[in-house]
VOBA-1610 file (N, C-alpha, C; in pm, whole numbers, padded with zeros to 5 digits, always signed):
BEGIN
Unk+14872+12900+04176Unk+14772+12808+04110Unk+14709+12746+04217Unk+14560+12700+04203Unk+14506+12671+04288Unk+14489+12521+04281Unk+14507+12445+04373Unk+14493+12296+04347Unk+14376+12250+04370Unk+14312+12118+04302Unk+14199+12096+04316Unk+14201+11961+04427Unk+14141+11972+04513Unk+14114+11901+04624Unk+14072+11724+04602Unk+13967+11733+04509Unk+13894+11618+04482Unk+13957+11484+04454Unk+14090+11516+04366Unk+14109+11370+04362Unk+14181+11327+04465Unk+14257+11407+04557Unk+14302+11357+04681Unk+14197+11316+04756Unk+14080+11361+04782Unk+13975+11337+04873Unk+13912+11207+04813Unk+13877+11183+04699Unk+13843+11043+04630Unk+13927+10926+04677Unk+14052+10976+04623Unk+14150+10885+04640Unk+14174+10860+04773Unk+14198+10926+04842Unk+14218+10920+04978Unk+14110+10817+05081Unk+13961+10874+05047Unk+13885+10791+05107Unk+13885+10653+05035Unk+13902+10638+04919Unk+13915+10510+04852Unk+14009+10396+04929Unk+14115+10471+04946Unk+14227+10380+05062Unk+14183+10351+05171Unk+14132+10447+05231Unk+14084+10431+05404Unk+13978+10294+05386Unk+13882+10300+05289Unk+13765+10239+05320Unk+13806+10096+05264Unk+13877+10093+05165Unk+13917+09963+05114Unk+14025+09901+05170Unk+14122+09949+05262Unk+14211+09909+05349Unk+14115+09839+05487Unk+14049+09930+05517Unk+13934+09929+05619Unk+13911+09790+05613Unk+13827+09765+05528Unk+13771+09679+05490Unk+13819+09519+05471Unk+13945+09555+05408Unk+14039+09419+05413Unk+14088+09416+05545Unk+14115+09465+05636Unk+14165+09460+05757Unk+14055+09382+05833Unk+13929+09408+05835Unk+13789+09335+05880Unk+13782+09213+05831Unk+13770+09226+05708Unk+13783+09081+05606Unk+13865+08973+05669Unk+13995+09026+05690Unk+14107+08904+05738Unk+14075+08870+05875Unk+14040+08978+05970Unk+14030+08954+06115Unk+13909+08877+06117Unk+13778+08884+06035Unk+13664+08814+06058Unk+13667+08694+05968Unk+13754+08653+05849Unk+13735+08556+05793Unk+13644+08575+05682Unk+13589+08695+05644Unk+13496+08697+05555Unk+13531+08659+05426Unk+13635+08671+05393Unk+13701+08598+05251Unk+13689+08450+05198Unk+13640+08377+05346Unk+13645+08225+05319Unk+13771+08163+05382Unk+13784+08051+05376Unk+13863+07977+05434Unk+14020+07982+05359Unk+14145+07940+05380Unk+14280+07902+05336Unk+14252+07814+05221Unk+14275+07817+05088Unk+14266+07689+05013Unk+14379+07702+04908Unk+14485+07790+04986Unk+14611+07769+04926Unk+14639+07858+04798Unk+14534+07978+04787Unk+14534+08057+04662Unk+14673+08139+04670Unk+14768+08172+04568Unk+14898+08236+04568Unk+14962+08172+04643Unk+14955+08046+04676Unk+15051+07975+04761Unk+15191+07952+04689Unk+15146+07953+04531Unk+15291+07930+04451Unk+15343+08028+04438Unk+15346+08170+04497Unk+15432+08279+04486Unk+15537+08277+04590Unk+15592+08173+04611Unk+15723+08117+04705Unk+15693+08137+04849Unk+15662+08251+04896Unk+15632+08295+05048Unk+15569+08163+05128Unk+15613+08115+05215Unk+15571+08009+05322Unk+15466+08081+05402Unk+15330+08005+05392Unk+15232+08077+05502Unk+15288+08080+05644Unk+15255+08198+05706Unk+15279+08241+05822Unk+15171+08161+05948Unk+15201+08165+06066Unk+15087+08112+06166Unk+15015+08260+06205Unk+15049+08366+06164Unk+14975+08499+06163Unk+14808+08501+06075Unk+14758+08610+06138Unk+14640+08616+06043Unk+14676+08632+05907Unk+14775+08731+05876Unk+14823+08751+05754Unk+14914+08645+05689Unk+14853+08554+05625Unk+14925+08449+05580Unk+15095+08466+05516Unk+15066+08554+05434Unk+15194+08566+05348Unk+15261+08723+05363Unk+15300+08761+05491Unk+15322+08921+05523Unk+15412+08979+05409Unk+15517+08956+05353Unk+15572+08999+05269Unk+15511+09062+05168Unk+15453+08965+05103Unk+15342+08958+04972Unk+15257+09043+04967Unk+15190+09049+05094Unk+15065+09128+05161Unk+15111+09251+05181Unk+15198+09296+05255Unk+15229+09453+05282Unk+15283+09512+05177Unk+15356+09446+05073Unk+15431+09509+04977Unk+15321+09561+04880Unk+15209+09568+04911Unk+15100+09608+04789Unk+15036+09737+04893Unk+15119+09781+04988Unk+15083+09884+05020Unk+15146+10014+04911Unk+15251+09982+04829Unk+15297+10063+04720Unk+15209+10117+04604Unk+15106+09999+04590Unk+15002+10055+04501Unk+14912+10188+04563Unk+14895+10150+04684Unk+14814+10289+04772Unk+14879+10427+04747Unk+15019+10402+04791Unk+15092+10523+04756Unk+15109+10575+04640Unk+15126+10476+04537Unk+15148+10534+04398Unk+14999+10604+04360Unk+14867+10527+04410Unk+14763+10587+04348Unk+14741+10723+04424Unk+14769+10729+04547Unk+14763+10881+04620Unk+14867+10985+04577Unk+14972+10936+04500Unk+15045+11026+04425Unk+14979+11069+04309Unk+14936+10957+04258Unk+14863+11022+04109Unk+14754+11130+04137Unk+14651+11117+04231Unk+14572+11202+04271Unk+14614+11302+04305Unk+14745+11353+04385Unk+14782+11472+04429Unk+14847+11565+04289Unk+14909+11474+04199Unk+14955+11523+04081Unk+14840+11572+04013Unk+14724+11481+04019Unk+14622+11526+03923Unk+14550+11668+03968Unk+14564+11692+04106Unk+14490+11810+04166Unk+14564+11945+04056Unk+14681+11915+04041Unk+14733+12052+04005Unk+14729+12039+03807Unk+14711+11950+03769Unk+14686+11939+03607Unk+14564+12043+03561Unk+14620+12103+03435Unk+14493+12217+03419Unk+14516+12194+03246Unk+14599+12188+03195Unk+14604+12141+03034Unk+14606+12012+03008Unk+14628+12013+02889Unk+14651+11871+02803Unk+14526+11766+02785Unk+14590+11676+02715Unk+14467+11571+02678Unk+14390+11504+02776Unk+14462+11492+02897Unk+14402+11422+02977Unk+14326+11510+03068Unk+14374+11631+03093Unk+14290+11744+03167Unk+14143+11750+03080Unk+14124+11705+02961Unk+14011+11732+02912Unk+13895+11651+02974Unk+13920+11551+03028Unk+13835+11427+03118Unk+13893+11435+03248Unk+13895+11536+03350Unk+13923+11540+03462Unk+13867+11431+03562Unk+13787+11378+03535Unk+13767+11245+03616Unk+13850+11127+03610Unk+13911+11123+03477Unk+13974+11028+03468Unk+14117+10986+03524Unk+14177+11092+03558Unk+14310+11084+03643Unk+14243+11018+03779Unk+14152+11094+03839Unk+14086+11045+03956Unk+14029+10895+03958Unk+14022+10862+03849Unk+13972+10710+03820Unk+14074+10643+03849Unk+14173+10636+03753Unk+14298+10587+03757Unk+14372+10588+03887Unk+14369+10704+03967Unk+14413+10715+04119Unk+14321+10596+04225Unk+14215+10596+04188Unk+14156+10522+04257Unk+14164+10355+04226Unk+14205+10312+04096Unk+14196+10194+04052Unk+14355+10122+04100Unk+14463+10221+04106Unk+14583+10190+04126Unk+14596+10174+04303Unk+14483+10272+04363Unk+14509+10230+04505Unk+14414+10102+04543Unk+14317+10084+04466Unk+14261+09934+04500Unk+14357+09806+04460Unk+14423+09844+04356Unk+14526+09727+04352Unk+14609+09640+04488Unk+14621+09756+04560Unk+14705+09735+04687Unk+14605+09619+04778Unk+14479+09681+04836Unk+14410+09563+04934Unk+14359+09465+04832Unk+14349+09483+04712Unk+14267+09370+04632Unk+14393+09263+04606Unk+14519+09310+04585Unk+14623+09187+04576Unk+14638+09134+04724Unk+14650+09209+04833Unk+14647+09159+04974Unk+14547+09077+05023Unk+14432+09121+04974Unk+14336+08989+04974Unk+14365+08885+04971Unk+14414+08823+04849Unk+14459+08713+04814Unk+14598+08625+04935Unk+14678+08725+04908Unk+14841+08672+04988Unk+14815+08688+05149Unk+14699+08764+05213Unk+14713+08788+05327Unk+14603+08650+05388Unk+14498+08620+05281Unk+14422+08488+05338Unk+14431+08366+05260Unk+14510+08360+05142Unk+14488+08250+05027Unk+14385+08188+05001Unk+14274+08277+05002Unk+14131+08225+04973Unk+14096+08238+04826Unk+13996+08174+04803Unk+13971+08174+04647Unk+13914+08303+04623Unk+13799+08373+04696Unk+13752+08484+04691Unk+13880+08623+04703Unk+13959+08576+04748Unk+14075+08706+04750Unk+14156+08679+04650Unk+14184+08560+04587Unk+14245+08524+04460Unk+14167+08613+04340Unk+14033+08597+04378Unk+13951+08629+04247Unk+13943+08804+04229Unk+13951+08877+04374Unk+13973+09004+04409Unk+14099+09056+04353Unk+14222+08984+04363Unk+14336+09004+04294Unk+14329+09032+04152Unk+14289+08899+04082Unk+14270+08923+03928Unk+14203+09046+03899Unk+14059+09056+03954Unk+14001+09156+03917Unk+14064+09303+03920Unk+14142+09322+04041Unk+14212+09451+04015Unk+14322+09466+03932Unk+14391+09341+03867Unk+14468+09353+03764Unk+14410+09410+03644Unk+14296+09329+03616Unk+14187+09360+03478Unk+14183+09484+03484Unk+14131+09577+03606Unk+14068+09699+03606Unk+14197+09781+03528Unk+14334+09791+03590Unk+14408+09867+03560Unk+14442+09848+03402Unk+14463+09721+03364Unk+14514+09652+03213Unk+14399+09722+03126Unk+14250+09701+03154Unk+14140+09725+03055Unk+14169+09915+03057Unk+14184+09969+03184Unk+14196+10104+03148Unk+14302+10167+03064Unk+14417+10110+03091Unk+14522+10124+02982Unk+14509+10107+02820Unk+14436+09969+02813Unk+14404+09984+02668Unk+14291+10031+02623Unk+14174+10056+02699Unk+14088+10149+02680Unk+14103+10296+02619Unk+14185+10354+02712Unk+14242+10484+02699Unk+14321+10489+02584Unk+14407+10410+02562Unk+14491+10393+02417Unk+14419+10368+02315Unk+14278+10294+02333Unk+14213+10297+02217Unk+14151+10399+02178Unk+14116+10472+02271Unk+14005+10581+02214Unk+14089+10689+02175Unk+14228+10715+02215Unk+14298+10798+02170Unk+14356+10776+02016Unk+14358+10674+01975Unk+14384+10601+01857Unk+14303+10614+01742Unk+14182+10590+01814Unk+14079+10587+01715Unk+14016+10751+01721Unk+14039+10837+01811Unk+14019+10985+01803Unk+13865+10987+01852Unk+13815+10910+01927Unk+13705+10880+01918Unk+13649+10936+02098Unk+13539+10940+02151Unk+13476+10998+02271Unk+13471+10879+02391Unk+13450+10958+02505Unk+13440+10845+02635Unk+13360+10701+02604Unk+13252+10724+02513Unk+13151+10617+02496Unk+13247+10493+02462Unk+13353+10507+02349Unk+13433+10418+02308Unk+13524+10356+02432Unk+13577+10467+02512Unk+13636+10432+02658Unk+13558+10321+02732Unk+13446+10388+02717Unk+13371+10305+02854Unk+13347+10170+02777Unk+13303+10152+02670Unk+13240+10015+02599Unk+13393+09915+02587Unk+13486+09982+02561Unk+13596+09886+02541Unk+13654+09834+02677Unk+13644+09964+02786Unk+13684+09907+02921Unk+13606+09801+03003Unk+13479+09822+02963Unk+13346+09692+03027Unk+13416+09565+02939Unk+13421+09586+02799Unk+13413+09451+02717Unk+13562+09404+02730Unk+13655+09476+02781Unk+13799+09401+02809Unk+13796+09314+02942Unk+13732+09375+03056Unk+13711+09317+03189Unk+13612+09192+03151Unk+13526+09182+03075Unk+13421+09099+03069Unk+13519+08969+03019Unk+13602+08975+02900Unk+13655+08882+02819Unk+13748+08820+02968Unk+13829+08901+03004Unk+13934+08866+03108Unk+13839+08779+03218Unk+13737+08831+03256Unk+13662+08731+03341Unk+13619+08591+03302Unk+13568+08567+03142Unk+13558+08493+03072Unk+13662+08398+03066Unk+13763+08432+03062Unk+13896+08337+03052Unk+13963+08288+03144Unk+13932+08384+03270Unk+13955+08307+03392Unk+13874+08190+03441Unk+13753+08219+03404Unk+13667+08110+03423Unk+13664+07971+03352Unk+13691+08014+03206Unk+13692+07860+03125Unk+13863+07836+03075Unk+13925+07941+03089Unk+14058+07942+03004Unk+14158+07810+03068Unk+14245+07770+02969Unk+14329+07642+03020Unk+14475+07722+03109Unk+14559+07634+03156Unk+14693+07685+03215Unk+14752+07717+03084Unk+14836+07818+03129Unk+14957+07856+02986Unk+15085+07858+03047Unk+15188+07835+02988Unk+15343+07807+02991Unk+15356+07971+03041Unk+15459+07970+03100Unk+15558+08080+03188Unk+15480+08179+03245Unk+15356+08201+03235Unk+15279+08300+03311Unk+15155+08229+03390Unk+15161+08074+03378Unk+15082+07991+03478Unk+14939+07957+03448Unk+14840+08073+03422Unk+14720+08117+03374Unk+14669+08191+03250Unk+14562+08143+03200Unk+14492+08206+03087Unk+14458+08346+03140Unk+14436+08365+03273Unk+14376+08499+03303Unk+14512+08593+03312Unk+14627+08550+03348Unk+14766+08619+03327Unk+14774+08625+03198Unk+14783+08540+03130Unk+14795+08611+02985Unk+14704+08673+02924Unk+14595+08666+02961Unk+14473+08773+02884Unk+14533+08944+02926Unk+14575+08945+03082Unk+14588+09035+03154Unk+14727+09097+03072Unk+14819+09007+03050Unk+14936+09059+02975Unk+14884+09090+02815Unk+14813+09013+02764Unk+14781+09070+02602Unk+14733+09196+02615Unk+14631+09231+02720Unk+14558+09378+02713Unk+14693+09495+02734Unk+14786+09435+02804Unk+14912+09542+02828Unk+14954+09552+02692Unk+15011+09441+02651Unk+15096+09449+02522Unk+15019+09509+02423Unk+14876+09511+02392Unk+14783+09585+02276Unk+14803+09735+02333Unk+14797+09759+02467Unk+14778+09898+02481Unk+14907+09964+02448Unk+15034+09894+02497Unk+15186+09935+02428Unk+15146+09980+02285Unk+15084+09867+02204Unk+15114+09883+02043Unk+15018+10008+02046Unk+14927+10045+02101Unk+14835+10158+02054Unk+14905+10280+02062Unk+14957+10300+02177Unk+15047+10393+02226Unk+15157+10421+02147Unk+15212+10331+02102Unk+15315+10345+01982Unk+15282+10404+01879Unk+15162+10354+01842Unk+15085+10421+01680Unk+15051+10569+01725Unk+15002+10601+01846Unk+14974+10754+01884Unk+15066+10807+01888Unk+15165+10788+01911Unk+15324+10861+01913Unk+15365+10873+01791Unk+15362+10744+01688Unk+15386+10793+01578Unk+15318+10881+01464Unk+15183+10905+01516Unk+15098+10957+01418Unk+15126+11109+01451Unk+15183+11150+01555Unk+15229+11287+01603Unk+15132+11381+01616Unk+14998+11377+01645Unk+14910+11447+01671Unk+14951+11556+01826Unk+15023+11468+01893Unk+15027+11519+02055Unk+15221+11519+02049Unk+15224+11594+02165Unk+15371+11596+02208Unk+15347+11521+02389Unk+15438+11462+02418Unk+15462+11402+02545Unk+15581+11392+02594Unk+15590+11352+02699Unk+15706+11303+02762Unk+15766+11153+02782Unk+15788+11089+02638Unk+15781+10973+02611Unk+15872+10877+02692Unk+15945+10947+02760Unk+16046+10872+02839Unk+15958+10827+02960Unk+15868+10881+03028Unk+15753+10799+03131Unk+15723+10693+03040Unk+15648+10685+02936Unk+15638+10566+02894Unk+15700+10451+02874Unk+15822+10485+02836Unk+15924+10387+02780Unk+15975+10333+02932Unk+15981+10407+03024Unk+16033+10376+03191Unk+15935+10282+03246Unk+15818+10307+03218Unk+15718+10248+03244Unk+15699+10093+03214Unk+15705+10078+03092Unk+15738+09953+03008Unk+15843+09881+03062Unk+15959+09974+03084Unk+16093+09889+03109Unk+16083+09817+03271Unk+15998+09915+03343Unk+15985+09863+03485Unk+15923+09735+03488Unk+15808+09747+03404Unk+15718+09631+03397Unk+15814+09502+03339Unk+15888+09517+03274Unk+15968+09406+03193Unk+16062+09360+03300Unk+16107+09465+03378Unk+16194+09406+03498Unk+16143+09296+03617Unk+16005+09388+03633Unk+15919+09311+03728Unk+15862+09178+03708Unk+15850+09151+03544Unk+15801+09036+03510Unk+15924+08969+03497Unk+16040+08991+03502Unk+16182+08871+03520Unk+16167+08834+03691Unk+16151+08931+03752Unk+16159+08896+03902Unk+16057+08795+03922Unk+15936+08816+03880Unk+15818+08745+03888Unk+15835+08600+03876Unk+15890+08613+03747Unk+15942+08458+03714Unk+16073+08396+03788Unk+16164+08486+03840Unk+16270+08422+03904Unk+16235+08382+04029Unk+16158+08467+04089Unk+16106+08443+04230Unk+16030+08313+04246Unk+15948+08273+04163Unk+15908+08132+04155Unk+15983+08024+04117Unk+16120+08072+04097Unk+16228+07966+04072Unk+16309+07936+04162Unk+16458+07993+04073Unk+16570+07991+04171Unk+16590+08095+04269Unk+16506+08200+04238Unk+16542+08284+04371Unk+16433+08291+04478Unk+16340+08170+04480Unk+16254+08126+04565Unk+16312+08126+04717Unk+16298+08191+04823Unk+16330+08135+04975Unk+16200+08180+05024Unk+16124+08056+05092Unk+16011+08061+05106Unk+15992+08124+05247Unk+16107+08131+05353Unk+16078+08217+05497Unk+16164+08313+05493Unk+16232+08394+05383Unk+16271+08510+05369Unk+16177+08634+05367Unk+16202+08745+05452Unk+16111+08861+05435Unk+16142+08937+05298Unk+16241+08888+05217Unk+16269+08937+05113Unk+16231+08856+05003Unk+16126+08883+04967Unk+16055+08827+04870Unk+16016+08892+04711Unk+16071+08792+04614Unk+16078+08861+04479Unk+15948+08894+04411Unk+15826+08823+04487Unk+15704+08875+04445Unk+15658+08978+04520Unk+15711+09006+04633Unk+15702+09153+04691Unk+15773+09269+04592Unk+15885+09246+04557Unk+15947+09317+04456Unk+15862+09337+04334Unk+15792+09263+04266Unk+15719+09236+04185Unk+15589+09367+04197Unk+15558+09352+04310Unk+15439+09462+04344Unk+15467+09591+04381Unk+15617+09588+04398Unk+15640+09743+04412Unk+15681+09796+04289Unk+15768+09722+04192Unk+15779+09785+04105Unk+15680+09808+04003Unk+15552+09706+03997Unk+15429+09735+03947Unk+15378+09878+03970Unk+15368+09899+04133Unk+15312+10054+04147Unk+15419+10162+04089Unk+15526+10148+04094Unk+15621+10236+03997Unk+15599+10275+03871Unk+15570+10140+03788Unk+15506+10155+03659Unk+15379+10224+03649Unk+15310+10184+03708Unk+15147+10268+03706Unk+15172+10425+03732Unk+15263+10441+03833Unk+15270+10623+03857Unk+15328+10671+03716Unk+15442+10575+03671Unk+15509+10641+03549Unk+15399+10647+03444Unk+15320+10550+03448Unk+15223+10567+03338Unk+15140+10666+03343Unk+15067+10698+03447Unk+14998+10810+03468Unk+15062+10959+03435Unk+15203+10965+03463Unk+15275+11087+03419Unk+15297+11078+03284Unk+15314+10974+03215Unk+15324+10997+03070Unk+15174+11064+03003Unk+15066+11019+03046Unk+14930+11029+03000Unk+14920+11181+03043Unk+14959+11207+03181Unk+14944+11366+03198Unk+15054+11478+03134Unk+15131+11412+03082Unk+15243+11491+02996Unk+15174+11542+02867Unk+15068+11455+02809Unk+15046+11485+02696Unk+14973+11594+02642Unk+15012+11671+02516Unk+14992+11790+02496Unk+14910+11790+02375Unk+14833+11841+02309Unk+14788+11880+02156Unk+14905+11919+02071Unk+14956+11915+01973Unk+15050+11943+01893Unk+14986+12096+01817Unk+15030+12185+01850Unk+14974+12314+01807Unk+15023+12355+01677Unk+14920+12369+01587Unk+14959+12411+01449Unk+14985+12579+01441Unk+15121+12605+01427Unk+15134+12749+01438Unk+15055+12833+01314Unk+15062+12738+01214Unk+15014+12811+01108Unk+14879+12837+01103Unk+14804+12767+01176Unk+14657+12812+01213Unk+14647+12930+01292Unk+14738+12972+01363Unk+14725+13046+01447Unk+14777+13203+01393Unk+14825+13189+01259Unk+14842+13328+01202Unk+14695+13389+01148Unk+14704+13547+01115Unk+14587+13557+01052Unk+14571+13525+00923Unk+14424+13509+00878Unk+14409+13487+00757Unk+14463+13560+00665Unk+14486+13686+00673Unk+14574+13763+00559Unk+14703+13689+00517Unk+14754+13659+00666Unk+14902+13637+00634Unk+14918+13506+00572Unk+14835+13393+00607Unk+14818+13259+00591Unk+14793+13257+00404Unk+14702+13371+00355Unk+14673+13348+00221Unk+14793+13417+00148Unk+14904+13501+00195Unk+14960+13556+00153Unk+15076+13442+00132Unk+15090+13393+00242Unk+15212+13243+00234Unk+15149+13178+00137Unk+15043+13141+00117Unk+15005+13049+00002Unk+15044+13099-00170Unk+15006+13222-00175Unk+15008+13281-00283Unk+15181+13270-00320Unk+15269+13330-00226Unk+15397+13305-00248Unk+15467+13155-00267
//
C-alpha cells in the first residue's frame, strides 16, 4: 500500500512554522508583557525567558500527537473519515497547534498568549462537535463548516462577556467543556443508531483520559500544587489531553459504514427470499 505523504508534510510544516514563530515571539517579546495570565496554574514563574517551563514544554505532547495523527492518516483508505481526506489532515494540524498556542500563554503569561491558548481549545472542541453533528444529521460538509464557525464564534463571545464559573474558573472554560459534552452525546447517538461500526474502545478511552486529566487539572490547582517543582499537574493535563486527542482520531478513523448484506445479493435471490 502506498502511503500518502501530504498529511505528514502539511502537519509537519505546521509544527515547524508554529513552533518557530513561538520561539521568536518569546525571544522578541511579540506577545506582550507578562500580566500573570495562566499564573493560577500553580507553577511559579521562573527567571527564564520561558516563565513556566514545565507547563510550557509539556505542550510538545500535542505536537507529537498531531504528527502521529498525520502519519496514520496517510495510510487510511476506507471508512467514513476517508470520504473527506482533508479532514484528518485538518485535525492533525489543529492538534499540532494546540501545543505552541498553549505554550504561548505559559511561556509568556501574556494576555495575547492566553487568548491563543483559548482559541486552540475552541478549535479542537468545535471540530469534535461539528463532526459529530454532521454525522448525526447525516449532512454534508457545509453543516460541518457552519457548525464549526458558529461554535468558535459563541466561544469567543462568551470569553469576552461571560462571568466567572465555579470549578472551571471561567465561562470560556465552561463553554469549551460544554462543546465536548455535546460532542460526546452526539457520538453516543451515532453509535446507538447503528449505521456504522467502529472501535468504540478508542472513544471511551478518549473520554476516560479526559476525565482523568480534568481531575488532575483541578487537583493541581489545590492540594497537588507544588509551585517550584518540575512535576506539575497542569503539565500532566497537557500530556493526557494530547493522548485523548489521538485516541479520538483513532475512533474516527475506525468508523466504517455498516454493510447491508441483503442488498448485495442478486435481485432474483432477494425476490425469492421475500416470497418465501
